[in-house]
PAVEXDO-41568 format. One line per field, with one value per residue (C-alpha): residue number from 1; residue in three letters; y, z, x. Coordinates in Angstrom, 3 decimals, always signed. Each point is the difference from the previous one (the first is absolute). Layout:
<nodes>
k [NUM;...]
r [ALA;...]
yy [Y;...]
zz [Z;...]
xx [X;...]
</nodes>
This chain:
<nodes>
k [1;2;3;4;5;6;7;8;9;10;11;12;13;14;15;16;17;18;19;20;21;22;23;24;25;26;27;28;29;30;31;32;33;34;35;36;37;38;39;40;41;42;43;44;45;46;47;48;49;50;51;52;53;54;55;56;57;58;59;60;61;62;63;64;65;66;67;68;69;70;71;72;73;74;75;76;77;78;79;80;81;82;83;84;85;86;87;88;89;90;91;92;93;94;95;96;97;98;99;100;101;102;103;104;105;106;107;108;109;110;111;112;113;114;115;116;117;118;119;120;121;122;123;124;125;126;127;128;129;130;131;132;133;134;135;136;137;138;139;140;141;142;143;144;145;146;147;148;149;150;151;152;153;154;155;156;157;158;159;160;161;162;163;164;165;166;167;168;169;170;171;172;173;174;175;176;177;178;179;180;181;182;183;184;185;186;187;188;189;190;191;192;193;194;195;196;197;198;199;200;201;202;203;204;205;206;207;208;209;210;211;212;213;214;215;216;217;218;219;220;221;222;223;224;225]
r [MET;SER;THR;VAL;PRO;ALA;PRO;GLU;GLU;PRO;ALA;ALA;ALA;ALA;THR;ALA;ALA;GLY;VAL;LEU;VAL;LEU;GLY;ILE;GLY;ASN;LEU;LEU;TRP;ALA;ASP;GLU;GLY;PHE;GLY;VAL;ARG;ALA;VAL;GLU;ALA;LEU;HIS;GLN;ARG;TRP;ARG;VAL;PRO;ALA;ASN;VAL;SER;LEU;VAL;ASP;GLY;GLY;THR;GLN;GLY;MET;TYR;LEU;LEU;ASP;HIS;VAL;CYS;SER;ALA;GLU;ARG;VAL;LEU;VAL;PHE;ASP;ALA;ILE;ASP;TYR;LYS;LEU;ARG;PRO;GLY;THR;LEU;ARG;VAL;PHE;ARG;ASP;ASP;GLU;VAL;PRO;VAL;TRP;SER;ASP;GLN;MET;MET;SER;LEU;HIS;GLN;ALA;THR;PHE;GLN;GLU;LEU;LEU;ALA;LEU;ALA;ARG;LEU;ARG;GLY;ARG;PHE;PRO;GLN;ARG;ILE;THR;LEU;ILE;GLY;VAL;GLN;PRO;GLU;VAL;LEU;ASP;ASP;LEU;GLY;GLY;SER;LEU;SER;PRO;ARG;VAL;ARG;GLU;ARG;VAL;ASP;GLU;ALA;VAL;ALA;LEU;ALA;VAL;ALA;GLU;LEU;SER;ALA;TRP;GLY;ILE;ASP;LEU;LEU;PRO;ARG;SER;SER;PRO;PRO;ALA;GLU;PRO;LEU;SER;PRO;GLY;ALA;LEU;ALA;ILE;GLN;ARG;TYR;GLU;GLY;GLU;ARG;PRO;SER;GLU;ILE;GLU;ALA;CYS;ARG;ILE;GLY;ASP;ALA;ARG;PHE;LEU;ASN;GLN;VAL;HIS;ALA;GLY;GLN;TYR;THR;GLU;GLU;SER;ALA]
yy [+95.209;+0.374;+1.580;+0.634;+1.102;+1.785;-2.035;+2.654;+3.178;+3.304;+1.717;+3.105;-1.908;+1.917;-2.084;+0.465;-3.368;-1.493;+1.847;-2.091;+1.086;-1.738;-0.322;-0.752;-0.916;-2.481;-0.697;-1.974;+3.725;+2.129;+3.231;-1.447;-1.907;+3.498;-0.479;-3.525;+1.196;+3.168;-1.833;-2.469;+2.508;+1.486;-3.458;-0.128;+3.188;+0.705;-2.023;+0.893;-0.489;-2.776;+1.692;+0.491;-2.667;+0.465;-2.383;-0.784;+0.205;-1.029;-0.451;-1.747;+2.819;-0.781;-2.688;+3.296;+0.744;-1.806;+1.958;+3.759;-0.590;-0.990;+2.847;+3.801;+1.593;-1.240;+1.302;-1.320;+0.112;-0.779;+1.363;+2.631;+1.509;+3.675;+0.647;+1.660;+0.167;-4.023;-0.186;+2.967;-1.097;+1.215;-0.432;-0.161;-0.068;-1.050;+1.888;+0.235;-3.967;-0.466;-2.610;+0.078;+1.764;+0.001;+1.802;-2.761;+0.474;-3.411;-2.604;-2.238;+2.650;-2.373;-2.825;+2.944;+1.888;-3.007;-0.924;+3.333;+0.018;-3.305;+0.948;+3.230;-2.322;-2.222;+3.159;-0.816;+2.688;+1.549;+2.626;+1.678;-1.213;+1.462;-1.168;+0.960;-0.904;+0.406;+0.489;-2.762;-0.162;-3.410;-2.476;-2.459;-1.422;-3.655;-1.299;+3.227;+1.787;+4.333;+2.453;+1.938;+3.030;-1.780;-1.903;+3.528;+1.035;-3.081;+1.541;+3.037;-1.983;-1.877;+3.225;+1.429;-2.766;+0.164;+3.568;-0.733;-2.784;+2.304;+2.572;-2.939;-0.535;-2.867;+0.107;-2.575;-1.074;-0.105;-3.962;-0.236;-3.446;-1.159;-1.520;-4.134;-0.463;+1.653;+1.989;-1.300;-4.126;-1.712;+0.866;+2.890;+1.570;+2.714;-1.375;-3.330;+1.482;+2.225;-2.316;-3.322;+1.319;-0.533;+2.741;+1.504;-2.076;-3.085;+0.304;+2.062;+2.802;+1.938;-2.427;-3.692;-1.767;-1.965;+2.487;+2.768;-2.997;-0.313;+3.942;+0.019;-3.001;+1.555;-2.900;+1.585;+0.394;+0.823;-3.875;-0.963;+1.544]
zz [+93.935;-2.025;-3.179;-1.283;-3.782;-1.338;-0.996;-2.699;-1.119;+0.137;-2.973;+0.580;+1.127;-0.847;-2.489;+2.044;+0.766;+3.123;+2.760;+3.575;+2.992;+3.033;+3.654;+2.334;+3.862;+2.403;+1.190;+2.893;+1.788;+0.218;-1.833;-2.392;-1.755;-1.702;-3.120;-0.597;+1.503;-2.060;-3.270;+1.483;+0.179;-3.265;-1.579;+1.857;-1.099;-3.667;-3.133;-1.733;-3.692;-1.491;+0.173;+3.768;+2.090;+3.760;+2.265;+3.679;+0.417;+3.381;+1.627;-3.588;-0.511;-2.839;-1.338;-1.200;-2.568;-2.996;+0.662;+0.547;-3.133;-2.247;+0.836;-1.514;+2.597;+3.948;+2.743;+3.516;+3.127;+3.083;+3.737;+0.477;+3.099;-0.598;+3.819;-0.914;+1.913;-0.155;-2.478;-2.517;-3.585;-2.579;-3.619;-1.529;-3.936;-2.216;+0.919;+3.857;+0.210;+0.883;-1.818;+2.194;+3.002;+3.577;+1.046;+1.236;-1.413;-0.642;+2.892;-2.845;-0.991;-0.464;-2.198;-2.031;-0.448;-1.292;-2.406;-1.279;-0.484;-1.727;-2.590;-0.649;-0.457;-2.368;-2.471;+1.245;+2.034;+0.196;-1.816;+3.178;+3.003;+3.133;+3.681;+2.367;+3.380;+3.630;+3.101;+2.374;+3.454;+1.475;-1.642;+3.010;+0.429;-1.491;-1.401;+0.149;-2.500;-1.300;+2.600;+0.317;-1.309;-2.838;-1.097;-0.290;-2.727;-2.398;-1.914;-0.403;-1.321;-2.720;-0.959;-0.340;-2.197;-2.148;-0.740;-0.502;-2.491;-1.712;-0.441;-2.065;-1.925;+1.671;+0.833;+2.204;+0.497;+3.456;+0.419;+0.552;+1.893;+1.795;-2.434;+0.057;+1.243;+2.580;-0.659;+3.735;+0.214;+2.233;+3.520;-0.299;-1.989;+2.255;+0.738;+1.129;+1.693;+2.012;+0.687;+1.134;+1.385;+3.935;+2.786;+1.873;+2.674;-1.778;-1.692;+0.766;-2.505;+1.464;+0.150;+0.990;+1.800;+2.398;+0.765;+1.221;+1.720;+2.003;+1.121;+0.408;+2.806;+1.162;-1.104;-2.454;+1.303;-1.948;+0.583;-1.196;-3.393]
xx [+109.529;-3.243;-0.923;-3.539;-0.443;-3.106;-2.397;-1.419;+1.284;-1.903;-1.123;+2.174;+3.025;+3.269;+2.291;+2.994;+1.697;+1.459;-1.233;+0.504;-1.572;+1.393;-0.509;+3.153;-0.011;-0.410;-3.510;+0.549;+1.901;-2.903;+0.268;+3.119;-2.934;-1.373;+1.385;-1.591;-3.410;+0.250;+0.089;-2.273;-2.688;+0.659;-0.530;-3.195;-1.640;+1.344;+0.589;+2.904;+0.926;+1.940;+3.507;-0.078;+0.656;-0.548;+2.692;-0.117;+3.672;+0.039;+4.000;+0.740;+2.683;+2.577;-2.509;-2.192;+2.995;-1.449;-3.473;+1.880;+2.324;-3.052;-2.096;+0.366;-1.952;+0.396;-2.494;+1.204;-2.005;+2.070;+0.880;+2.578;+1.494;+1.022;-0.608;-3.249;-3.339;-1.358;-2.407;+1.377;-0.467;+3.046;+0.635;+3.166;+0.712;+2.724;+3.338;-1.561;+0.229;+3.442;+1.848;+3.368;-0.369;+1.000;-3.453;-2.654;-3.221;-1.877;+0.412;+0.855;+2.590;+2.838;-1.593;-2.093;+3.183;+1.885;-3.007;-0.055;+3.828;+0.014;-2.941;+2.244;+3.039;-2.015;-0.908;-3.996;-0.707;-3.514;-0.599;-1.872;-0.790;-1.821;+0.072;-3.020;+1.031;-1.446;+1.790;-0.837;-0.592;-0.284;+2.700;+0.416;-3.375;+0.549;-2.943;-1.634;-1.489;-0.180;-0.155;-3.114;+1.739;+1.981;-3.088;-2.013;+2.821;-0.780;-2.904;+2.225;+2.946;-2.709;-1.268;+3.503;+1.264;-3.374;+0.999;+3.605;-0.958;-2.584;+2.975;+1.759;-3.133;-1.110;-3.650;-1.648;-3.523;-1.516;-1.603;-3.300;+0.521;+3.057;+2.755;-0.263;+3.379;+1.811;+3.335;+1.608;+0.208;-2.560;-0.013;+2.136;-3.101;-0.808;-3.398;+1.333;+3.208;-2.478;-2.588;+2.232;+3.155;-0.021;-0.471;+3.131;-1.510;+0.497;+3.030;+3.315;+0.415;+3.103;+2.591;+0.997;-2.571;+1.971;+2.370;-3.199;-1.582;+3.257;-0.285;-3.386;+0.242;+3.348;+1.956;+2.608;+3.594;+3.345;+0.679;-3.202;+0.113]
</nodes>
């Protein structure tokens, strides 16, 4: 998990306290990383006021509880599964974001719901919460990146977030140069991740390499499993 506070506050920043912009997901499973890539793109393009925290939540789950409990307003980027056309963006606000529900929304639904439920039990549930989600297309590409269809929606998701924050009274300033620090740590920052990850030929990306090599060589049998 990585958090980068704003280095300075725009002159027209709103006075509302405790705004959290959170990206969750697993970068190593293709479109599962949408949430992290979206908050990363927001950080690259926009300067936020001092009362706004941008957080790469990755797969930290319940470790994000203190972040949520300390925020009055929370905006979340995530991959969702509503059986929609891949690449479809949806925005859910407040009561549309379930705390207790059997209906799956986020790919991290169980942990995300538990986190929100605990925040409510603590009496520290956000006053406002917005989820910006995309329907994934590819989830079984280990070490892959966003599919082209989902990658195309990152810019729109960032624009939706900027508009949502503006509606909350939070004005952002476009950056004239990249931030000094990346939001995602080290090798997981998108430039290095895209530039240095092995190709599909060099590294198995869809399962256990030992098993797949046996199948490819015709050596796999139930007895050898």
